[in-house]
Phi, psi and omega in degrees: 000132179241162178285159174301146184296334180271012178227070187281066179290135178218126357287158181295138180292161182297314176214148180202157170217153183207167179284170179252169176084199188250009179296149179209169172239143178245155177287134177293149174309324184259028182306135177222164180236132178232162181239138176227152175276343173204171183295332184261356186270160176289162179304147177268135175272114179266144176296137183302333185262007180289156178301319183291321179296320176297323180292318176299316179300316178299318178299315179296323178296317180297319178300320179296320178294322182291338178295338185243017186226138175279120185271121176279134172225159183272043181205149171248016183298126185279156172233166184291150178292153177278126180235181178292341180261002177296127179303146180240149176257110185265338188209138173249115182260121176257120179254117183216141180263356179211099179276359184238026183300142183287140178277107184200167176300135178087002179300151180284127183234009181287156179203161173228144180235130177226128176236122191286177178295152182271149166216125191308136176084354181274164174251137187239160176240131174272139180243126173239123180250131175214151179285320184236160179302327182298328176297321179294317179302314178297320182295329182282345188284314198289328189248290185050039186264153178280335179239137176239101180278170173061035178286159000281161178240146169222124179229134167237133188217139170204157183284145171292320181232149181274333178259111186226098194229169170234130170265130177235124179271111181247019180259314186292322169223132185295138171239126186291157180299320175304323181289327172297314179302316179297322177299315178299317179304314181293321178299320180300323181300325185248020172064031167281138188231013176225120170261102180277108186263102178276085199265340182235142172200190189288334183285315183217158175235085186269357183271114186294131174251130176288326181286323183230073182299334182293338176306320180272319183302326179251347184256343181281158180300315176213165180298335183274334189265074183222169171237112182277165174307326178293320176298315180300313182298321181294321181289320179292319180295314182300313178300313183301323182291347182242017178073027183243123172277138175263112182253108183278149173242127176246083190292123179197165000280346176280184180052041189237021182300325185294336178292328184286348178298319180271323186226084184305328182288351174287337194240160172235159180055031183297122180063021179297148180230152355293137189298333186288344179282328192246352184202160178290330175204160182285151003270154177285156174153129178229155174294150181266109186286352179254001180270118179307323185296331182303314186279337172297314180295311185294320179302314177295313183294318182299317178295322179293312178301317185296331175289329181281319188250110184281353185297152181281357177243155175213134182271124184267351179081234179096006184272155170052045174287124184258113182289336174300321182299307181295329179288346176287347174266132179298319182294313180293322176295323177292319176304317184294315190276333190241096184302325184284355176266348193291324182299322179293320179295316182294332181290334182281346184248176179306126180290150174260119179246116185280089179254016182288138176299162184307322184284356177236013178302137183283140174229152186279147185283339185220160174268166178094180184294142183266133177286162178300321179299315179287330176297319176295318177297320179294322174308316178289312186296318179308318185283317183290324177294319184295324179293314179294317183295324180296335178268010179079020181258133176271125188279148172237137177225160176285162195296336180302328181294336181265328192250340187240354181226143176266085186225160174281134173234138174305142182294342177276351186297142172257135181252130176265117182266128188226337188286318177197170183288332185292327186296341182302313180298325181294318179292318184295327179302336178276357181085020183253139177284153186230153163247130188256131181216043187311126179291347174292339183232321198240030173255107188289339183280344187296145177091001180273356179094157179292137186260349178297133186295132180096357185248135172251016184289157177283177178295159176290343181224154184279149174300136175248109178286176186298331180287326176294315176301318182288345183269359186283099181268101192299324186250012178302135179084002181260147171290170174299320180291325178293321181298326175300337179275358179262109183285335181151207186206168179222137168268139195243129177248089175286149197256014183299331182229028181225134171216199184297337184287331184231007180311304186303311185291334177283325186271323192242140006268010184300323177295332175297329177297317176295325182300317178290323174302319186279332176274314189253344187082171181269356178231156179280174184300342179268005177086014180265140179295140180290129186292138183293327182297316178294316180299320182295325176295313184289321181289330175299316180292323177297315180300320180292326178290324177294318177300317177300332177284348180103008177274123180278062184288136183291150170293146179279326186188178173302138187302334177300327182289339181293325181262350178226057185300329182298328182279351182250019179289145179295145177253019177288000000 
């Protein structure tokens, strides 16, 4: 079952029914939105600065803009002319039993919409019912239309996955706060609810620290290309008002060369050459896990970060740890090679005290003897995990920590899988929940070519067009029990060749394809694959709406194909 061509809702609702023919309802000139706690209760007075009040105000503003804007759609399906007897919608009633629901993983986002049967000349009320305020925010996103064709309508909607995100890397190339804000606005349109902010990496350290200001003063690309505490607060608030969690990533112990600009003793193999021996990309540099000052800095920063970012989760990174880097240090090499020397080294650094509650107790990822390299990595991980858990944060790490190293991980840890789609089942087999971001499908930077100077090689991964992204069935081949361990997914915009100038066109509208996969799934409730022709029409309309919002979303194909998709089918 597909939506009418003149109703290009994205993402497609879980279930819906609608009338046939060309009948429609238009919004009355005095259209208003009110909130009630139940169908029989009086309207609720919302504080002007509440999230729900602001969402209603934005909806009304968009409707006002649309009264003066020609809306492009990917269809020429006619609807009835507007006459004096055309029914009008005078009021939207939002029924919600919790207007102060906390923004967190697993929050209730379901909603229902009902628009009654038409009778010429009558005035109608649209009813939207949601358990939590987040559901109302989502219900307000898809349409905001001045005309509602194919009435009556009944919609019930809820997400397939609770974690629906975009990773944006703002360290390799700086992305300005206005561009991040615009990204959040676009995310809200397609019901993405996690902004994974990869804010630190080896090239730059743009996040201002009150305790260690030199990290940014010496580690940022320029004095202007930074994120102040005020910037962070504005981004978090903007996201929260749109039902979007801001999830920070503090990648370590690898990808840490930028830390060494201010404090060289924090790192080893800083700027070592050839860089390919010591790091995934230049410049080389990793945190020194046997340096006492490392943990002094980390303990302070984790407390500072936890105060800035209210989300209950924090991404700790952990990808691409290079053992050659650590072995370039005589001290670290000795620790790795000589088991009887380790106690003396460990005595010099912050002690690890396992105070974790039972539900976060750490367990090793593999059986058998642990290598010296993994013992050194575990020494670091024990301490960084304990710091975040002490601040009430549930840690997320990249898949290498679970699949390539024999180390202790908290049982509460969430694993983000990125190398391929198959690895998800391997992580789940350890009893660990996953967030899926397979680079085979959902890496937006792929296909741009090698960026190292002197190389004409292609990218290490192939470009994924919107159809490739749309085909990523996260849980295919999984049992019902395995599927329960999939918290959701993220599409990733790595920043080696992306900054404010091309962020929009690299991210949109391809990320909207991932958004429907995460909200609606790749199949309808009867198990049928969603047809690409229908998706192409609806996604074309989403892309146009984003452009009208000021998002420089890239075209999917010649605009003629948007209205004639059957004529643009591949003949391969």
